[in-house]
BANURO-887840 format. One line per field, with one value per residue (C-alpha): x, y, z. Coordinates in steps of 0.25 Angstrom, whole numbers, plus 5000, padded with zeros to 4 digits. Layout:
N
c1	(X / ...);
c2	(Y / ...);
c3	(Z / ...);
END
This chain:
704
c1	(4999 / 5013 / 5019 / 5003 / 5003 / 5019 / 5015 / 5002 / 5009 / 5022 / 5012 / 5006 / 5020 / 5022 / 5011 / 5014 / 5028 / 5025 / 5013 / 5007 / 5022 / 5024 / 5012 / 5012 / 5027 / 5020 / 5008 / 5018 / 5027 / 5015 / 5010 / 5025 / 5026 / 5011 / 5017 / 5029 / 5019 / 5010 / 5017 / 5023 / 5013 / 5008 / 5022 / 5018 / 5003 / 5011 / 5017 / 5011 / 5001 / 5014 / 5014 / 4999 / 5000 / 5011 / 5004 / 4991 / 4999 / 5006 / 4991 / 4986 / 5000 / 4997 / 4981 / 4989 / 4998 / 4985 / 4977 / 4990 / 4990 / 4976 / 4972 / 4982 / 4976 / 4963 / 4975 / 4979 / 4964 / 4960 / 4972 / 4969 / 4956 / 4959 / 4958 / 4971 / 4978 / 4973 / 4974 / 4989 / 4990 / 4979 / 4987 / 4973 / 4979 / 4993 / 5002 / 5002 / 4990 / 4989 / 5000 / 4991 / 4981 / 4991 / 5000 / 4987 / 4979 / 4991 / 4997 / 4985 / 4985 / 4998 / 4992 / 4984 / 4990 / 5003 / 5009 / 5010 / 5023 / 5021 / 5013 / 5019 / 5008 / 5015 / 5010 / 5018 / 5017 / 5019 / 5028 / 5024 / 5019 / 5024 / 5017 / 5031 / 5036 / 5025 / 5028 / 5040 / 5048 / 5053 / 5067 / 5068 / 5057 / 5056 / 5053 / 5066 / 5063 / 5048 / 5051 / 5058 / 5043 / 5037 / 5044 / 5041 / 5025 / 5021 / 5006 / 4996 / 4992 / 5002 / 5011 / 5024 / 5036 / 5049 / 5059 / 5062 / 5071 / 5062 / 5071 / 5064 / 5056 / 5047 / 5036 / 5032 / 5041 / 5043 / 5053 / 5068 / 5073 / 5087 / 5091 / 5091 / 5082 / 5074 / 5057 / 5051 / 5038 / 5027 / 5019 / 5009 / 5004 / 4992 / 4998 / 4996 / 5003 / 5004 / 5001 / 5017 / 5016 / 5024 / 5018 / 5007 / 5005 / 5001 / 5001 / 5010 / 5008 / 5021 / 5018 / 5029 / 5033 / 5039 / 5029 / 5018 / 5026 / 5027 / 5012 / 5011 / 5018 / 5023 / 5020 / 5029 / 5041 / 5047 / 5036 / 5036 / 5053 / 5050 / 5040 / 5043 / 5034 / 5036 / 5030 / 5026 / 5039 / 5048 / 5051 / 5054 / 5041 / 5042 / 5054 / 5062 / 5073 / 5069 / 5081 / 5075 / 5062 / 5061 / 5073 / 5071 / 5064 / 5072 / 5084 / 5082 / 5084 / 5073 / 5060 / 5066 / 5061 / 5048 / 5047 / 5046 / 5034 / 5020 / 5011 / 5004 / 5003 / 5012 / 5025 / 5038 / 5050 / 5062 / 5076 / 5087 / 5103 / 5105 / 5095 / 5088 / 5072 / 5061 / 5047 / 5042 / 5026 / 5021 / 5006 / 5006 / 4996 / 4990 / 4985 / 4999 / 5007 / 5015 / 5021 / 5020 / 5031 / 5037 / 5049 / 5053 / 5063 / 5058 / 5064 / 5056 / 5044 / 5051 / 5055 / 5045 / 5038 / 5046 / 5044 / 5031 / 5032 / 5038 / 5029 / 5018 / 5027 / 5025 / 5010 / 5007 / 5014 / 5007 / 4992 / 4995 / 4998 / 4984 / 4975 / 4968 / 4964 / 4959 / 4952 / 4944 / 4942 / 4937 / 4925 / 4921 / 4921 / 4915 / 4904 / 4901 / 4902 / 4891 / 4879 / 4866 / 4862 / 4874 / 4869 / 4854 / 4858 / 4866 / 4856 / 4845 / 4855 / 4857 / 4870 / 4869 / 4857 / 4848 / 4859 / 4866 / 4855 / 4853 / 4845 / 4832 / 4831 / 4818 / 4812 / 4802 / 4806 / 4799 / 4806 / 4807 / 4818 / 4821 / 4824 / 4830 / 4834 / 4835 / 4826 / 4835 / 4846 / 4857 / 4854 / 4860 / 4854 / 4854 / 4865 / 4861 / 4862 / 4852 / 4842 / 4844 / 4838 / 4826 / 4822 / 4824 / 4814 / 4805 / 4808 / 4812 / 4827 / 4836 / 4848 / 4840 / 4826 / 4825 / 4837 / 4840 / 4847 / 4855 / 4855 / 4859 / 4864 / 4849 / 4839 / 4838 / 4830 / 4822 / 4821 / 4814 / 4809 / 4797 / 4790 / 4787 / 4772 / 4767 / 4782 / 4775 / 4772 / 4786 / 4793 / 4782 / 4785 / 4801 / 4799 / 4794 / 4805 / 4816 / 4810 / 4806 / 4820 / 4829 / 4824 / 4823 / 4814 / 4814 / 4806 / 4800 / 4799 / 4792 / 4790 / 4773 / 4777 / 4789 / 4800 / 4806 / 4821 / 4823 / 4815 / 4820 / 4834 / 4823 / 4812 / 4824 / 4826 / 4813 / 4810 / 4823 / 4822 / 4807 / 4812 / 4821 / 4813 / 4803 / 4812 / 4812 / 4798 / 4795 / 4803 / 4798 / 4788 / 4784 / 4778 / 4777 / 4785 / 4779 / 4780 / 4792 / 4789 / 4800 / 4800 / 4808 / 4820 / 4819 / 4834 / 4826 / 4838 / 4829 / 4827 / 4840 / 4844 / 4834 / 4842 / 4854 / 4849 / 4843 / 4857 / 4864 / 4855 / 4855 / 4838 / 4834 / 4819 / 4823 / 4831 / 4820 / 4809 / 4818 / 4823 / 4807 / 4805 / 4816 / 4813 / 4798 / 4802 / 4813 / 4801 / 4791 / 4803 / 4803 / 4818 / 4827 / 4840 / 4836 / 4835 / 4848 / 4854 / 4848 / 4853 / 4868 / 4866 / 4860 / 4868 / 4881 / 4876 / 4870 / 4882 / 4888 / 4882 / 4882 / 4894 / 4894 / 4882 / 4887 / 4901 / 4893 / 4883 / 4889 / 4875 / 4878 / 4891 / 4890 / 4894 / 4883 / 4872 / 4876 / 4877 / 4861 / 4858 / 4864 / 4858 / 4843 / 4836 / 4822 / 4816 / 4813 / 4828 / 4833 / 4822 / 4827 / 4843 / 4843 / 4835 / 4846 / 4853 / 4840 / 4846 / 4861 / 4857 / 4848 / 4861 / 4869 / 4861 / 4858 / 4873 / 4876 / 4864 / 4872 / 4884 / 4879 / 4872 / 4886 / 4894 / 4882 / 4882 / 4899 / 4897 / 4887 / 4897 / 4908 / 4900 / 4895 / 4911 / 4915 / 4905 / 4902 / 4907 / 4895 / 4883 / 4874 / 4878 / 4866 / 4859 / 4852 / 4868 / 4873 / 4859 / 4864 / 4877 / 4874 / 4863 / 4853 / 4839 / 4840 / 4830 / 4839 / 4850 / 4846 / 4841 / 4853 / 4861 / 4855 / 4851 / 4866 / 4872 / 4861 / 4860 / 4854 / 4864 / 4860 / 4865 / 4877 / 4881 / 4880 / 4887 / 4899 / 4899 / 4899 / 4910 / 4919 / 4914 / 4920 / 4933 / 4935 / 4933 / 4943 / 4954 / 4953 / 4951 / 4941 / 4928 / 4916 / 4910 / 4920 / 4918 / 4903 / 4906 / 4916 / 4907 / 4894 / 4885 / 4878 / 4878 / 4885 / 4874 / 4870 / 4882 / 4887 / 4869 / 4872 / 4885 / 4881 / 4869 / 4880 / 4890 / 4885 / 4893 / 4895 / 4908 / 4916 / 4913 / 4916 / 4929 / 4934 / 4932 / 4940 / 4951 / 4952);
c2	(5001 / 5009 / 5006 / 5009 / 5022 / 5027 / 5024 / 5032 / 5044 / 5041 / 5042 / 5053 / 5061 / 5057 / 5063 / 5075 / 5076 / 5072 / 5080 / 5089 / 5096 / 5098 / 5104 / 5113 / 5117 / 5120 / 5130 / 5136 / 5138 / 5144 / 5153 / 5158 / 5162 / 5168 / 5175 / 5181 / 5184 / 5193 / 5199 / 5203 / 5208 / 5213 / 5223 / 5226 / 5231 / 5236 / 5243 / 5250 / 5254 / 5261 / 5269 / 5273 / 5276 / 5286 / 5292 / 5295 / 5299 / 5310 / 5312 / 5316 / 5323 / 5332 / 5334 / 5341 / 5350 / 5355 / 5359 / 5365 / 5373 / 5376 / 5378 / 5388 / 5399 / 5398 / 5401 / 5412 / 5419 / 5419 / 5426 / 5438 / 5438 / 5438 / 5454 / 5452 / 5449 / 5459 / 5468 / 5467 / 5466 / 5475 / 5487 / 5488 / 5492 / 5496 / 5486 / 5484 / 5483 / 5472 / 5462 / 5460 / 5449 / 5444 / 5434 / 5428 / 5427 / 5420 / 5413 / 5407 / 5403 / 5397 / 5388 / 5383 / 5379 / 5370 / 5370 / 5387 / 5389 / 5406 / 5418 / 5432 / 5444 / 5454 / 5469 / 5480 / 5489 / 5481 / 5470 / 5455 / 5449 / 5433 / 5422 / 5418 / 5433 / 5443 / 5457 / 5456 / 5464 / 5460 / 5463 / 5453 / 5443 / 5428 / 5422 / 5423 / 5422 / 5427 / 5440 / 5435 / 5424 / 5436 / 5443 / 5432 / 5437 / 5422 / 5420 / 5420 / 5408 / 5397 / 5390 / 5393 / 5384 / 5394 / 5392 / 5400 / 5405 / 5409 / 5420 / 5424 / 5415 / 5412 / 5401 / 5392 / 5379 / 5373 / 5384 / 5378 / 5382 / 5381 / 5399 / 5398 / 5384 / 5387 / 5383 / 5377 / 5384 / 5387 / 5398 / 5404 / 5418 / 5429 / 5443 / 5456 / 5462 / 5478 / 5484 / 5480 / 5468 / 5470 / 5461 / 5471 / 5460 / 5447 / 5432 / 5425 / 5410 / 5398 / 5386 / 5377 / 5364 / 5357 / 5361 / 5354 / 5343 / 5337 / 5339 / 5326 / 5317 / 5319 / 5304 / 5301 / 5306 / 5294 / 5300 / 5314 / 5311 / 5306 / 5317 / 5327 / 5340 / 5345 / 5357 / 5357 / 5365 / 5353 / 5361 / 5351 / 5359 / 5346 / 5338 / 5331 / 5340 / 5352 / 5360 / 5354 / 5364 / 5372 / 5363 / 5356 / 5342 / 5339 / 5340 / 5330 / 5315 / 5308 / 5323 / 5324 / 5312 / 5313 / 5328 / 5319 / 5310 / 5315 / 5308 / 5317 / 5305 / 5291 / 5285 / 5280 / 5273 / 5282 / 5281 / 5291 / 5292 / 5281 / 5271 / 5270 / 5268 / 5279 / 5277 / 5291 / 5294 / 5308 / 5314 / 5329 / 5338 / 5347 / 5357 / 5362 / 5357 / 5348 / 5333 / 5326 / 5315 / 5305 / 5297 / 5284 / 5274 / 5262 / 5253 / 5262 / 5255 / 5242 / 5239 / 5238 / 5228 / 5220 / 5220 / 5217 / 5207 / 5198 / 5201 / 5195 / 5184 / 5180 / 5185 / 5177 / 5164 / 5163 / 5168 / 5158 / 5146 / 5152 / 5151 / 5139 / 5142 / 5156 / 5149 / 5142 / 5153 / 5162 / 5153 / 5151 / 5166 / 5169 / 5160 / 5164 / 5179 / 5176 / 5176 / 5171 / 5186 / 5190 / 5182 / 5185 / 5199 / 5196 / 5187 / 5198 / 5207 / 5199 / 5197 / 5182 / 5170 / 5161 / 5152 / 5162 / 5159 / 5144 / 5143 / 5150 / 5143 / 5141 / 5151 / 5162 / 5178 / 5190 / 5203 / 5215 / 5227 / 5240 / 5252 / 5262 / 5278 / 5287 / 5298 / 5309 / 5309 / 5311 / 5299 / 5287 / 5275 / 5267 / 5256 / 5244 / 5234 / 5244 / 5243 / 5228 / 5228 / 5234 / 5227 / 5213 / 5218 / 5218 / 5209 / 5194 / 5191 / 5181 / 5174 / 5164 / 5167 / 5182 / 5193 / 5208 / 5211 / 5224 / 5226 / 5242 / 5253 / 5256 / 5244 / 5230 / 5218 / 5210 / 5195 / 5182 / 5170 / 5171 / 5182 / 5187 / 5190 / 5205 / 5209 / 5221 / 5226 / 5223 / 5230 / 5244 / 5243 / 5241 / 5255 / 5261 / 5258 / 5263 / 5274 / 5278 / 5269 / 5275 / 5285 / 5279 / 5276 / 5261 / 5257 / 5243 / 5236 / 5220 / 5210 / 5206 / 5192 / 5182 / 5181 / 5167 / 5167 / 5169 / 5181 / 5189 / 5196 / 5203 / 5205 / 5212 / 5222 / 5226 / 5230 / 5237 / 5247 / 5248 / 5252 / 5261 / 5268 / 5269 / 5274 / 5286 / 5292 / 5288 / 5281 / 5273 / 5262 / 5248 / 5242 / 5229 / 5231 / 5235 / 5227 / 5230 / 5239 / 5238 / 5257 / 5263 / 5270 / 5284 / 5291 / 5306 / 5311 / 5323 / 5326 / 5326 / 5333 / 5344 / 5345 / 5346 / 5358 / 5367 / 5365 / 5369 / 5382 / 5385 / 5385 / 5380 / 5380 / 5370 / 5362 / 5360 / 5357 / 5348 / 5341 / 5339 / 5332 / 5323 / 5320 / 5318 / 5306 / 5301 / 5297 / 5292 / 5283 / 5277 / 5273 / 5270 / 5268 / 5281 / 5291 / 5285 / 5288 / 5300 / 5304 / 5302 / 5308 / 5319 / 5324 / 5322 / 5329 / 5339 / 5342 / 5341 / 5354 / 5363 / 5361 / 5377 / 5381 / 5371 / 5381 / 5392 / 5388 / 5386 / 5379 / 5366 / 5358 / 5349 / 5335 / 5340 / 5341 / 5328 / 5319 / 5327 / 5320 / 5308 / 5306 / 5309 / 5295 / 5300 / 5311 / 5321 / 5322 / 5322 / 5331 / 5339 / 5339 / 5342 / 5355 / 5359 / 5363 / 5374 / 5381 / 5380 / 5386 / 5397 / 5400 / 5402 / 5407 / 5418 / 5419 / 5420 / 5430 / 5440 / 5437 / 5441 / 5452 / 5459 / 5455 / 5463 / 5476 / 5474 / 5475 / 5487 / 5495 / 5493 / 5495 / 5509 / 5513 / 5510 / 5517 / 5529 / 5540 / 5533 / 5544 / 5531 / 5525 / 5521 / 5508 / 5507 / 5505 / 5498 / 5488 / 5486 / 5481 / 5472 / 5466 / 5468 / 5476 / 5490 / 5487 / 5474 / 5483 / 5494 / 5486 / 5477 / 5488 / 5495 / 5483 / 5480 / 5495 / 5502 / 5513 / 5513 / 5512 / 5526 / 5530 / 5522 / 5527 / 5540 / 5539 / 5535 / 5544 / 5555 / 5547 / 5546 / 5562 / 5563 / 5557 / 5565 / 5578 / 5578 / 5569 / 5575 / 5591 / 5586 / 5596 / 5594 / 5591 / 5581 / 5574 / 5574 / 5568 / 5558 / 5552 / 5551 / 5564 / 5568 / 5582 / 5592 / 5597 / 5582 / 5578 / 5590 / 5589 / 5574 / 5577 / 5586 / 5576 / 5565 / 5575 / 5586 / 5593 / 5598 / 5593 / 5606 / 5607 / 5592 / 5595 / 5610 / 5603 / 5591 / 5598 / 5608);
c3	(4999 / 5002 / 4990 / 4981 / 4990 / 4986 / 4972 / 4971 / 4977 / 4969 / 4958 / 4962 / 4965 / 4947 / 4944 / 4950 / 4945 / 4931 / 4928 / 4938 / 4941 / 4927 / 4923 / 4936 / 4928 / 4916 / 4923 / 4929 / 4916 / 4909 / 4921 / 4922 / 4906 / 4907 / 4919 / 4910 / 4898 / 4907 / 4915 / 4902 / 4896 / 4909 / 4910 / 4895 / 4899 / 4913 / 4906 / 4896 / 4910 / 4913 / 4903 / 4902 / 4918 / 4916 / 4902 / 4912 / 4923 / 4912 / 4907 / 4923 / 4922 / 4911 / 4917 / 4931 / 4921 / 4914 / 4926 / 4931 / 4917 / 4917 / 4929 / 4931 / 4922 / 4930 / 4943 / 4934 / 4932 / 4946 / 4948 / 4936 / 4944 / 4958 / 4964 / 4971 / 4958 / 4950 / 4958 / 4956 / 4940 / 4940 / 4948 / 4955 / 4970 / 4975 / 4974 / 4989 / 4989 / 4976 / 4983 / 4995 / 4990 / 4978 / 4987 / 4994 / 4979 / 4972 / 4984 / 4986 / 4971 / 4972 / 4985 / 4978 / 4965 / 4969 / 4957 / 4956 / 4958 / 4960 / 4956 / 4950 / 4945 / 4939 / 4938 / 4931 / 4941 / 4952 / 4948 / 4950 / 4964 / 4966 / 4975 / 4978 / 4984 / 4980 / 4975 / 4967 / 4955 / 4943 / 4946 / 4960 / 4953 / 4959 / 4948 / 4939 / 4926 / 4926 / 4919 / 4908 / 4906 / 4905 / 4896 / 4887 / 4886 / 4890 / 4885 / 4896 / 4902 / 4898 / 4904 / 4903 / 4908 / 4912 / 4925 / 4936 / 4947 / 4960 / 4969 / 4985 / 4982 / 4995 / 4991 / 4983 / 4990 / 4975 / 4973 / 4973 / 4986 / 4978 / 4974 / 4958 / 4956 / 4945 / 4946 / 4933 / 4931 / 4922 / 4922 / 4917 / 4915 / 4913 / 4910 / 4905 / 4895 / 4890 / 4874 / 4875 / 4881 / 4892 / 4902 / 4913 / 4923 / 4923 / 4932 / 4932 / 4937 / 4941 / 4940 / 4946 / 4938 / 4950 / 4958 / 4946 / 4944 / 4958 / 4959 / 4947 / 4954 / 4970 / 4973 / 4960 / 4962 / 4951 / 4939 / 4943 / 4938 / 4926 / 4920 / 4912 / 4902 / 4891 / 4883 / 4869 / 4866 / 4872 / 4884 / 4898 / 4907 / 4919 / 4919 / 4933 / 4930 / 4934 / 4927 / 4914 / 4914 / 4902 / 4895 / 4882 / 4883 / 4870 / 4873 / 4885 / 4879 / 4883 / 4883 / 4871 / 4863 / 4869 / 4865 / 4851 / 4853 / 4847 / 4855 / 4862 / 4873 / 4876 / 4879 / 4873 / 4876 / 4877 / 4877 / 4881 / 4878 / 4886 / 4879 / 4892 / 4889 / 4896 / 4894 / 4892 / 4891 / 4889 / 4888 / 4881 / 4885 / 4874 / 4882 / 4887 / 4876 / 4886 / 4886 / 4900 / 4901 / 4908 / 4906 / 4913 / 4912 / 4906 / 4921 / 4928 / 4922 / 4917 / 4931 / 4939 / 4925 / 4928 / 4941 / 4937 / 4928 / 4937 / 4948 / 4940 / 4937 / 4950 / 4952 / 4941 / 4946 / 4958 / 4954 / 4944 / 4956 / 4962 / 4947 / 4949 / 4965 / 4960 / 4949 / 4960 / 4969 / 4959 / 4952 / 4967 / 4971 / 4956 / 4960 / 4974 / 4966 / 4957 / 4967 / 4964 / 4967 / 4957 / 4945 / 4947 / 4942 / 4928 / 4925 / 4928 / 4920 / 4908 / 4912 / 4914 / 4908 / 4918 / 4918 / 4931 / 4940 / 4936 / 4949 / 4946 / 4935 / 4930 / 4945 / 4941 / 4948 / 4954 / 4951 / 4957 / 4952 / 4962 / 4959 / 4969 / 4968 / 4979 / 4980 / 4984 / 4972 / 4978 / 4990 / 4985 / 4988 / 4997 / 4999 / 4994 / 5007 / 5013 / 5001 / 5001 / 5017 / 5012 / 5002 / 5009 / 5021 / 5008 / 4999 / 5002 / 4999 / 4999 / 4993 / 4984 / 4979 / 4981 / 4977 / 4977 / 4968 / 4964 / 4948 / 4950 / 4960 / 4960 / 4954 / 4962 / 4957 / 4965 / 4964 / 4969 / 4966 / 4975 / 4978 / 4992 / 4995 / 4992 / 4987 / 4979 / 4992 / 4996 / 4986 / 4989 / 5003 / 5000 / 4990 / 5003 / 5011 / 5002 / 5001 / 5017 / 5021 / 5012 / 5002 / 4988 / 4980 / 4977 / 4963 / 4959 / 4948 / 4950 / 4943 / 4942 / 4941 / 4941 / 4931 / 4926 / 4926 / 4912 / 4912 / 4922 / 4913 / 4905 / 4916 / 4924 / 4913 / 4908 / 4924 / 4925 / 4914 / 4917 / 4931 / 4928 / 4919 / 4926 / 4938 / 4928 / 4931 / 4945 / 4956 / 4969 / 4964 / 4963 / 4951 / 4944 / 4930 / 4919 / 4905 / 4898 / 4884 / 4875 / 4869 / 4860 / 4865 / 4863 / 4863 / 4861 / 4851 / 4847 / 4862 / 4866 / 4852 / 4858 / 4869 / 4863 / 4852 / 4865 / 4874 / 4861 / 4859 / 4876 / 4876 / 4889 / 4883 / 4872 / 4882 / 4892 / 4883 / 4875 / 4891 / 4895 / 4881 / 4881 / 4897 / 4892 / 4882 / 4891 / 4902 / 4890 / 4886 / 4901 / 4897 / 4908 / 4901 / 4891 / 4902 / 4907 / 4893 / 4890 / 4905 / 4900 / 4886 / 4889 / 4902 / 4892 / 4879 / 4886 / 4894 / 4880 / 4877 / 4885 / 4893 / 4891 / 4897 / 4910 / 4912 / 4912 / 4925 / 4937 / 4944 / 4940 / 4932 / 4918 / 4928 / 4938 / 4928 / 4921 / 4932 / 4937 / 4924 / 4926 / 4940 / 4935 / 4939 / 4933 / 4923 / 4932 / 4936 / 4920 / 4920 / 4930 / 4927 / 4912 / 4915 / 4922 / 4911 / 4907 / 4918 / 4916 / 4900 / 4905 / 4914 / 4902 / 4893 / 4905 / 4906 / 4891 / 4888 / 4899 / 4890 / 4878 / 4886 / 4888 / 4876 / 4869 / 4876 / 4875 / 4860 / 4861 / 4869 / 4859 / 4847 / 4855 / 4857 / 4842 / 4836 / 4844 / 4834 / 4826 / 4822 / 4823 / 4834 / 4843 / 4848 / 4834 / 4827 / 4840 / 4840 / 4825 / 4827 / 4836 / 4831 / 4842 / 4841 / 4846 / 4859 / 4862 / 4862 / 4871 / 4879 / 4883 / 4882 / 4893 / 4901 / 4902 / 4903 / 4909 / 4898 / 4884 / 4872 / 4866 / 4879 / 4882 / 4865 / 4870 / 4883 / 4876 / 4866 / 4877 / 4883 / 4870 / 4869 / 4882 / 4878 / 4865 / 4870 / 4879 / 4875 / 4862 / 4854 / 4843 / 4842 / 4849 / 4836 / 4831 / 4843 / 4840 / 4827 / 4833 / 4842 / 4833 / 4838 / 4825 / 4830 / 4838 / 4847 / 4851 / 4855 / 4866 / 4870 / 4871 / 4878 / 4888 / 4892 / 4896 / 4901 / 4907 / 4899 / 4884 / 4876 / 4876 / 4890 / 4894 / 4886 / 4892 / 4907 / 4903 / 4898 / 4910);
END
């Protein structure tokens, strides 16, 4: 017996040695080969992802520089409009008084914008005033190259790159500590020149290239060391070595190659003079004509990927060792996850056939659809578990024959094999409880007869469409489902075209009429899917048509209005949201009318000024020239200026006569003819009526 046992054990070991071990070896070799192949493919993908990541990073950096550039212009505009700054620039106050509020205004502006290095104000009489040292003279200016920069008459609101050495500095902390160390700047200005091209006043704002660069990658110094920028003339405007700021990029071995690339963004492997490889990624900022660049040694990318490749090999080997166990475990987990309720939901939605619920083959069901809606649109729905608890207090729910299944966020289906007595009565009580306890409307459609399993998906789809369409008209009901009738869907192309025409004409009457027609036709259709489609179409099309109107109003933003349309739950809410446009259009129309009136009055004044010597100058002549009726022209001018147009013409003629009487030696008759008066007697009489003196008396008095 012992010999027989030893022979069996020997045969068993022989089988292991001859079959299992070779098969295992082949499997391991295959897995190793697969791991190597997959790791190689993965590292290639990883390298592509790294390039994409750097390009995305450059795009993000470009957004920062755009923001820095285009937010600087409003900052300068705000400074230009500030009373403290205007008092200094326009000499509205003595220099000592004008300087009182200037420093605080400039200091707060620098403090709010970390990339602003310094601000200089210039006035020909008062000199310079800086955010660094206050009042400064051109002979002892803290910015060593500012005068030379201003002599070039830089264009307003354009960003220039330059270097300067700052002396007598007190702030900011970003200035170099070493003496005579240059600071790299982006400078933008808003200057005023006289007729000889000489600077009379201006605001000069310096942006710190160092601060802007440091803010880009405060937590990633390695990336910052590899970041460069060049402008459209191939000058370096950002470099890890500050001393190369402003130098020509073509003189640098690597940057010189990148300047020749025509694509607006991309990546290429380039080599330096020692044949070392580098990965260059670039992204062009079209609005500023700048090119943003990352240059990284290939070793920076390849070494981590090689380590990653070997790590993947070992990880894949480890994973392959437990693959069979994972397959068994995963199959059990999936089977456990696909619960009876989840399978039933898939079956109802038509995602699976009746074979997914074999335990209910040949059975019939009672089905009811429940829709929840908060009474207050701003209040979220009650948490799902609390709602389940309320339902279970009125309806029978178990794990085999009665389910309450969540279909959508606010839609549920109740299915049962054996309806309880007075089920409809319990549904009505549930509706009342939901309203009283959580202040929500519960709308219910139920089947009056039991439904066979195979017919459940079709019945559910019919009930869902009817219920969602019905809640557009009313909420809070319990009723049997109506028979589904196939209706032709109308997409209301004519009505939407009417809305578009009304908006193009800025007509509130036509718009309101088109909206009412649209809502009425939607109600006739009683189609929830069409209602949702129209909400999305109208919100985006109207916003696109009258985007300029939204910019002119302060009552509501375009995004707020779009949200109100998309959040509409019924026809009344949709109509209310759409009719908000009427208020915005009316406000826009009034603003436009006011601007137009002011422009007409200014045009009338200019015509009067140009026609003072015309004998025929009158209200009739002005009305003809601007193409308006005489009555409208007179009423418009008087309502704006407080005097009639003829009186204004007479006053302007007398004012010009006064100027000629004092500044020239022309005779009164010559002045009368020059100003279009028909005879001297009328001129003298009218002059005395306005000035209280005759023309000759007025001349003598003014020349005394």
